[in-house]
N, C-alpha and C positions, 0 to 999 in steps of 0.2 A: 351342365346345360340347362338354363329353365328354357320353358315356352310360353312361359303362362309372365306377363308382370306381375307384380308384386300385388298390386292391386287386385287384379283378376285373381290370383290365389286367394286375396283374402276373399272376394266374391263369393269365390267356389265352394271354398270349407264352410261361409255362413251359409248360402245357398241348401248344399247337402242336406245341413244341420236342423237349418226351417225345414225343409220340405220332410223329413223325415220323424220330426217332431209333431209337423202337422197333422200325419197319417199316425202320429198316439204307438209311433216304432220304435222300438232299442237297436240299437249297430246289430247286435242279431239277429233282428228279424229282420231287418233293410239284408242282410246277408244270404240268410235262408232263401230270402225273395227274392232276389238277383242270381244267386252264386257267385258273387264278390266276399272275396274274405274279409270277417270283422274287421282284422287290424289294418287291411288296406282302409276301409274306411273311418277308422277312428285315427288312424295317422294322416287321412287328406281331412279329416273334420277338426286335427289340431297345426294345419298346415305344415307339416312334415314332410307330404312328400305330394306329388303330382302326379292324378290317373292317366291314365294308359287314355285312345281315343275311341277303344274297346269298351272300356268300363263308364266313359261319359254316356256315347252311346247309350248304353247297358242303362245306364241314371235316367235321362232324358225318357227312354222308352216307359222306363217306370212309371217318373212320376207324370207322365202327360205333359212334359216339359220339351226348350226346345234345346238343343243343345249351348245356341247362344246365352241363353239365360242363366245354364249352369254356369258355363262361365262368366258370366257378368259384363256377355257385351251386347248384352239387351235389358229392358225392364218388364 
């Protein structure tokens, strides 16, 4: 069962990667900075899995963005 629509998961994966690259960070750098595994980040960026609510909140706080922005609900 998925909780995001296809469009939202596409936006999430693109936004996470875009924000990470804007900070000139590798997936491993982001993993070390947030405590989220590099493999989870890689799977999200490939659109293979969906993040937990806790992971979305952690990433939003780290990047200084809203969870709605990360999820593609706002621009």
